[in-house]
C-alpha positions in Angstrom: 111.6 122.1 85.4 113.5 123.6 88.2 111.8 125.7 90.9 113.5 127.2 94.0 111.8 129.0 96.9 114.4 128.5 99.7 115.7 132.0 99.0 114.6 134.2 96.1 111.9 132.6 93.9 113.3 131.2 90.7 111.5 129.0 88.1 112.9 127.7 84.9 112.2 125.2 82.1 115.2 124.2 80.1 117.0 127.2 81.5 114.3 129.7 80.5 112.6 131.6 83.3 108.9 131.9 83.7 108.7 134.2 86.7 106.3 137.2 86.2 108.0 140.6 86.7 104.7 142.2 88.1 104.2 141.9 91.8 100.8 140.2 92.1 101.2 137.6 89.3 104.5 136.6 91.0 102.8 136.4 94.3 100.1 134.2 92.8 102.7 131.9 91.3 104.5 131.7 94.6 101.3 130.7 96.3 100.7 127.9 93.7 104.2 126.7 94.1 104.0 126.6 97.9 100.8 124.4 97.4 102.1 122.5 94.4 100.0 119.5 93.3 97.1 120.8 95.4 94.2 123.0 94.3 94.2 126.5 95.7 90.7 127.9 95.9 89.7 131.2 94.4 88.9 132.5 97.9 92.4 131.6 99.2 94.0 133.3 96.2 91.8 136.4 96.8 92.7 136.5 100.5 96.4 136.2 99.7 96.4 138.9 97.0 94.1 141.5 98.6 93.4 140.5 102.2 90.0 141.5 103.5 89.3 144.2 100.9 89.4 142.6 97.5 88.2 144.5 94.5 84.9 143.6 92.8 86.9 142.4 89.8 89.1 140.0 91.9 88.0 136.8 90.1 88.5 138.3 86.6 91.9 139.8 87.7 93.1 136.4 89.0 92.1 134.9 85.6 94.2 137.6 83.9 97.2 136.8 86.2 96.8 133.1 85.4 96.9 133.9 81.7 100.0 135.9 82.1 101.8 133.0 84.0 100.6 130.5 81.3 102.0 132.8 78.6 105.4 132.7 80.2 105.1 129.0 80.8 104.2 128.3 77.1 107.2 130.3 76.0 109.5 128.3 78.4 107.9 125.0 77.4 108.3 125.7 73.7 111.1 123.2 73.4 109.3 120.5 75.5 107.3 118.2 73.2 103.8 117.5 74.3 103.8 119.9 77.2 101.6 123.0 77.4 101.1 125.5 80.1 97.5 124.3 80.8 99.1 120.9 81.6 101.2 122.5 84.3 98.9 125.3 85.6 95.6 123.5 85.8 92.2 125.0 86.2 89.9 123.1 88.6 86.5 123.7 90.1 86.9 127.0 91.9 90.6 127.1 91.9 94.0 126.4 90.3 96.8 123.8 90.7 100.4 123.8 89.7 101.3 120.2 88.7 105.0 119.4 89.0 107.2 116.4 89.7 108.2 116.3 93.4 111.9 116.6 92.5 111.3 119.8 90.6 111.0 121.9 93.7 113.9 122.5 96.2 111.4 122.5 99.1 110.5 118.9 98.5 114.2 117.9 98.3 114.9 119.8 101.5 112.0 118.2 103.4 113.1 114.7 102.3 116.7 115.3 103.4 115.5 116.8 106.7 113.2 113.8 107.3 116.1 111.4 106.5 118.3 113.2 109.0 115.6 113.2 111.7 115.1 109.4 111.2 118.9 108.8 111.4 119.0 110.8 114.6 116.3 108.7 116.2 118.3 105.6 115.1 121.4 107.1 116.9 123.2 107.1 113.5 124.7 110.5 114.3 127.1 110.6 111.3 124.4 110.1 108.8 122.1 112.5 110.7 124.7 115.3 110.7 125.4 114.8 107.0 121.8 114.6 105.9 120.7 117.6 107.9 123.8 119.6 106.7 122.8 118.8 103.1 119.2 119.9 103.8 120.3 123.2 105.3 122.8 123.8 102.4 119.8 124.1 100.1 118.7 127.4 101.8 120.1 130.4 99.9 118.3 133.1 101.8 115.0 133.6 103.6 112.2 131.7 101.8 110.6 133.7 98.9 112.6 136.8 99.8 111.8 138.5 96.5 108.0 138.0 96.7 105.4 140.2 98.3 103.6 138.2 101.0 100.0 138.2 102.0 98.5 136.1 104.9 98.8 132.7 103.2 102.4 133.1 102.1 103.3 134.8 105.4 102.1 131.7 107.3 104.0 129.4 104.9 107.2 131.3 105.2 107.0 131.3 109.0 106.5 127.5 109.0 109.5 127.2 106.7 111.6 129.4 109.0 110.6 127.1 111.9 111.5 124.0 109.9 114.9 125.5 109.1 115.6 126.3 112.8 114.6 122.8 113.9 116.9 121.2 111.2 119.7 123.4 112.6 119.0 122.2 116.2 118.9 118.6 115.0 122.2 118.9 113.1 123.9 120.5 116.1 122.5 117.8 118.3 124.0 115.1 116.1 127.3 116.9 116.1 127.4 117.2 119.8 126.7 113.5 120.0 129.8 113.0 117.9 131.9 115.1 120.2 132.2 118.0 117.9 131.6 120.6 120.6 134.5 122.9 119.6 133.2 122.9 116.0 129.8 124.3 116.9 130.8 127.0 119.4 131.1 129.9 116.9 127.9 129.0 115.1 126.0 128.7 118.5 127.4 132.1 119.5 125.6 133.7 116.5 122.5 131.5 116.7 121.8 132.4 120.3 122.2 136.0 119.4 119.7 135.8 116.5 117.3 133.5 118.5 117.6 135.0 122.0 114.6 133.1 123.4 115.3 129.7 121.9 115.9 127.3 124.8 117.2 124.4 122.6 120.0 126.5 121.1 120.9 127.9 124.5 121.0 124.4 126.0 123.3 123.2 123.2 125.5 126.3 123.6 125.8 125.6 127.4 126.7 122.0 126.8 129.3 122.8 124.1 130.9 125.5 126.3 131.0 123.1 129.3 132.6 120.3 127.3 135.1 122.8 125.9 136.2 123.6 129.5 134.3 126.9 129.6 132.0 126.3 132.6 131.7 130.0 133.6 130.7 131.0 130.1 128.1 128.2 130.1 126.6 129.6 133.3 126.6 133.1 131.8 124.6 131.9 128.8 121.9 130.6 131.2 121.8 133.8 133.2 121.5 135.9 130.0 118.6 133.7 128.8 116.9 133.8 132.1 117.2 137.6 132.3 115.8 138.0 128.8 112.9 135.6 129.4 112.0 137.3 132.7 112.0 140.8 131.2 110.2 140.0 128.0 107.9 137.2 128.9 107.7 137.2 132.7 108.9 133.5 132.7 111.8 131.5 134.0 113.6 129.0 131.8 112.0 125.5 131.6 112.8 122.8 134.2 115.0 121.2 131.6 117.2 124.3 131.3 117.2 124.7 135.1 118.4 121.0 135.4 121.1 121.7 132.9 122.3 124.8 134.9 122.4 122.6 138.1 124.3 119.9 136.3 126.9 122.5 135.1 127.2 124.0 138.6 127.8 120.5 140.0 130.1 119.4 137.2 127.7 116.4 136.6 129.6 113.6 134.8 126.6 113.0 132.6 127.5 116.1 130.7 131.0 114.8 129.7 131.5 113.5 126.2 132.9 110.0 125.9 133.3 108.1 122.7 130.0 106.3 123.5 127.1 108.7 122.6 124.1 107.8 124.7 125.6 108.6 128.1 124.2 112.1 128.3 121.3 112.0 130.7 118.0 112.3 128.8 116.5 114.2 131.7 118.8 117.1 130.9 119.1 117.0 127.1 117.4 114.8 124.5 118.8 112.4 122.0 122.4 111.5 123.1 
């Protein structure tokens, strides 16, 4: 079985798809996949599909959707000996569970790679960290579940996945900066700070990369742009950490310079290296 949710939802067994074409059964399948190997209660399913105004027939309608998914699953599982849809989409007390092997879902593989990269970063193994996090990020094909209608449960899930993706990006860039690859991340950080205009971590990385590339004035302009945006939209100044970085750039603080010994960057200004 192969299930992918880091982009459009796809699900196949032996190359045969079992994604419902109708909107709500597809939404239900996405919810079960997002909570794979855990029971999802009838009330959670109802909230996802209909919000606060479910029809009186909600429970029966969910059963109908489950039957439709199982029919597609049985067709896809026809070539798999000993496997039936009821073994995969399991009915429990008051809910349903999609039972799959961890490696069947791209989300699980992504989370494992991201965790490996995070662990390597903590161990100051920056080469391994950069590679693992790059492999994790390469699994994203588009926004999560981009072809699925989302109710409150899936909306929360997708937001959490977006946050996870951004954190993995920050960690990968952090590892690359610790390897002295400041020129290599400049173009990417230019775009990332544009699409995440209030993200202090990405702006601090952009400032550091610019400074190390000999573009001190541009680094200071990045800080001023962020400060202006935060003041206008949030009524806040950048964090003390960002203010310390600005001061360090103004003073040409040697702790910002890259040397072939990661670890010399002052932790009071930027974390990790």
